[in-house]
N, C-alpha and C positions, 0 to 999 in steps of 0.2 A: 545793900538794896536801898532804893529810894523810899523814904518814909511816906506813908499815906497822908494826904492832906486832911487835916481835921477841921471841925467847925471853929475851933479856937483860932487856927491859922487864918481862916477866912474872915473871922470877926476882927482880928488884928489888922489884916490888910485893908478892911473896909473902914476901920476906925470906929466900930460900934461894938456893942456887947454881944456875947454869945446868944443871949435871949432874943435880942433883936434879929439876929441872923436866923435863928430857929423859927421865929414867928413869920418872918418874911418868906422863908423857903416852904413853910407849911401852909401858905396862903392866908395867913392871919395878920398881914402887915399893913392893913389899911390905915392904921393910925400914924404910920411913918411917911415921911415925904416921898414924893415920886423920885427925887434925886437919890435918896438913900436906898430905896428899893431897887432902882436901876443899877446903882453901884454894886450892890450885893450880888445881883444876878449876873452882871458882867464879870465880876471877879470870880464867881463860882465857875463860869465857863472858862475863863482864862487859866485858873488854877487847877481845873479838873476835879473840883470837889464833888464827891458823891456822898449823900447823907448816910450815916450809919444806920442800917436797917434795924438792928436790935434796939438801939437807943430810941429810934423813932417809934418803935412798937411800945416801948415803956411810956413814952410821952402821949401818944395817940390812943393807947390801949386797944390797938387793932393792928394786925399784921397785914390787913388788906390782901389776904390770900384766900383762895378757895381750893379745896382738894377735889380732884376729878378722878374717879376710878371707873375704868371700862374693862370689859372682858378681854379685848384683843385689839391692840394698837394697829395690827396689820390689816384689820378688816376695814375696807374703804368706807363702810357705813359709819364706823366710829371715828375715822379720820375726818369725815365731813362734819360729824357732830362736834368734834373738837375744834374745827375751824370756826364754827359758830360760837363756841365757848370763848375762844381766844379773842375774837372780834369784840364781843360785848364786854369782856373783862377789861380789855384795853380802854374801851370807851368810858368805862366806869372806874378806871384807875385801880383795878385789882390785878393780881398776878395768879394765874391758875397753875397749880402743881398737878401734873397729869401722869397717871400710872396705868399700865396695862397689866391685868392679873393673869392673863393667859388661861382663863377658865379654871384657875386654881384657887379653891376656897381658902386654903391656908395663906397663900400669898396675898389674897385680897384682905384677909384679916390683918396680916402684918402691915400692909400699907395703911389700912384704916387706923390702926393703933399709932403708927408713926406720924400720920398727918395730925392726929389729935395731940400728940406730944409736942408737935411743932406749932401748936396753937393757931391752926387755920381757923378762919372765921366761919366757914361753912363748907358743906360737902355736896357734890353731885355724884350719885352712885348709879351707874348703869349696869346693874347686875341682877341676875335671877337667884343668886345663891345667898345674898344677905338675908339673915333671919330676923324675925320679930324680936327675938331675944337679944340679938346684937344691937338692934336699934334701941331697945329699952335699956340695956345694960351699958351701952357705950355712948351712943349719940344723945339720947334724952337725958341721961344722968349727968352728962357733961354740958348740957345746955347748948348743944351745937346745932344750928339750923342745917337742914339737909333737904335734898330733893331726890326722889327715886325715879329712874327712867325704866321703862318696859315692865312696870308693875301696876299699870293703870292707877298710878298715884299711891296705892298701898297705904301705909300709915303716914305718908307725907302730908303735911299741912297744906302744901302747895303742889300743884301738878301741871304738867304739860301733857295734854292728851291728844293722841292721834286716833282718828275714828277707824280703828281696825275692823270693827264689825262691818262698816261700809266698804273698807278695803277688800275684805274677803268676798263681799257681795259683788263688788265691781269685777273681781277676778272671775267669779262664776258666771256673771252676766256675759262677760266678753267671750269666754270659751264656749258658752252655749250659743251665742250669736253666730259663732263660726261653725256651728253644727256638731261640736264635740259632745259626745255622750259617754265615751269610755275614757275616763280621766284617772290619772294616778297623781298622788300627792307625795312630795318628798319633804320630810320634816324631821326634827330632832326627837330623841327619846323623851326628853323632859322639857316640853315647851314652856316658855315664860308665859306670864299671864296674858300679855298682849298677843302672843301667838295663838293661845287658846281661843281668844276672842276672834281673831282673824279667821281661824279654821272653822269656828262655829258659824260665822257669817257666810263662809264659802259653802259649807255643807248644807246650811239651811236654805240657801237660794237654790242650790241644785235639787234639794228635796222638793221645793215648791214647783220645780219644773219636771218632777217625776224621775229625777236621776238620783239613785241611791248608790253610794260608794261602798263596796264590800270591804271588809277588814284588810284584805290583801292589797287593796289599792293604796294603802298608806305605807310608804317605804321609809324606814327609819335609818337615818344616817347623820353624822355630825354636821353642824350648821356652818360648813366651810366649803371652799372650792374643792378640796380633797374629798370631803364628805359627798358632795354632789357627784364627783367623778366615781367614787366607790359605789354609788347607788345605780350605776349604769346597768349592770347585769340584771338587777332586780326589776328595773324599769322595762328593759327589753322583754323579760319574761312575762310581764303583765300585758304587753302589746297594747298599750293605750294609744289613742290618737293625739292626746295632749297630756302634758304634765304641768302641774302647778307646784313650783318650788317656793317654800315659804320665805326665802330670801334670795337676793340676786347672786350671792356667792355660790350657793348650791346650784342655782340654775347654770351659771357659767361653767362650773366643773362638770355638770351633767352634759352640757353641749359638747364639751371636749371629749368626754367618754363616748357619747353617741357617734361622734364623728370618727373616732378610732375604730368603732365597730361597723362602720359603713352605713349607719342610720342617718338619713338626711333630715336636717332641721331647717325649715318647718315641713318639707314635703312629706316626710314619713311620720314625724312626731312634732307637734308644736310644743314649745317650752315657754312658759310664762313665769317671770320672777316677781319679786316684791322688794321695793326700797328705792330703785332708780339711782344706783351709785354711778359714779362718773365713768367707770369701765364699760358700762353697757353700750356706749356709743363706739367703742373701740374693739369690739369683737365681731367675728363673722359667724353667723348673722348677728346684726345688732339686736340686743335683747329687748323684747317687749316686757313691760313690767307695770306694777302699780306704784306710782310715785308718792313718796311721802317727803315732806320738806325737812330733810335732816339737818341742814345747816340752820334753818329757822328754829328747829327744835333746840339746838344747842344755844342759840342766841336767847330764846325765850326762857329756857331753864336757868341760864345765868342771870338774866334780868330778874326773875322771880326770887332767886336765892339772894342776890345782893339787896333787893328790896327788903327781904325778910331780915337780913343781917343788920341793915341800917334802921329798921323799924320793927322790932320784935312783936309789937301788938297789932300788926296788920291783920285784917280779916283774911281768911283763906283765899289764895289766888289760884285761879284756874285759867289756862289757855287751851282752847280747842283748835287743832290744826287739821285741815282737810287733806284728803287723798284723791288721786285721779289716775285714770289710765294713761299710760304712755305706750302707744302702739308703735312698734318698730318692725323688725324683720323676722323674728323667731317664731311668729305665730301665723297661721294661715287657715282658711276654711278646710274642712275635712274633704279629702279627695273622694270623688264619686266612684 
């Protein structure tokens, strides 16, 4: 096998010391002539030299990596979030190590421990299951900067906040404006903090309009397309004129289930989602939803984390992101 090109090989070819090559490649070669810097970079390209990651870590005392743990890589919401993480990571010269825990607390804990063993510089955790104990015993004790998503900041020093209270209110306002009064809600058994706030905003605005939802109007199912599909029979039993699904995945699964049962959307039942994932424009009918800027959320979360990594004494950072209605084809006025 061909031997890997080393920094010593590059230094010998350039006629300079290993230290000179190291400083030039790490952006600290201002004291060397332009000719020397140009020669080193040209030879690096010609010889195909790639710096040794572990050696660089020892010198720089930073892996320039961030760990990202999400519940489900297959969920388009988290795919869009990760897109934002990757974009900003590249701009800031960091590498994200991304893992999906498949809603498995043990797997999540395993990834968390392994990322810490590999000396990541910080963590973004989009999970409802991480506990305060885990944060205190693992993250804080190891001095690792972190940022939690979907927990309204929680114990994070920094936070990216979506106005979920307003999002729930927007959903209620919209359905009321279409004349809906008999409304069902499809939601998970153990909603995350942000979902609780979202539902509170929804219920509060309905109550202000004199619409109270009975307990049976809340249909419990997993927060996936399959979960929405499995909620179909319970929704039909309630005979609502509209359904608010707490995320788009559930809404899409429900629309499929209603279609199979001969229930027309939106003629018989309007369906409103939440998130505005890219699939919403590619289903029939196109899904009406409450838009939250998911890619921007990933970008901002990464920006705040890297800021914290590079300057630990920063004051707490908070970014507030807006929500807005995205009206499409799955909702309509109540039939007279």
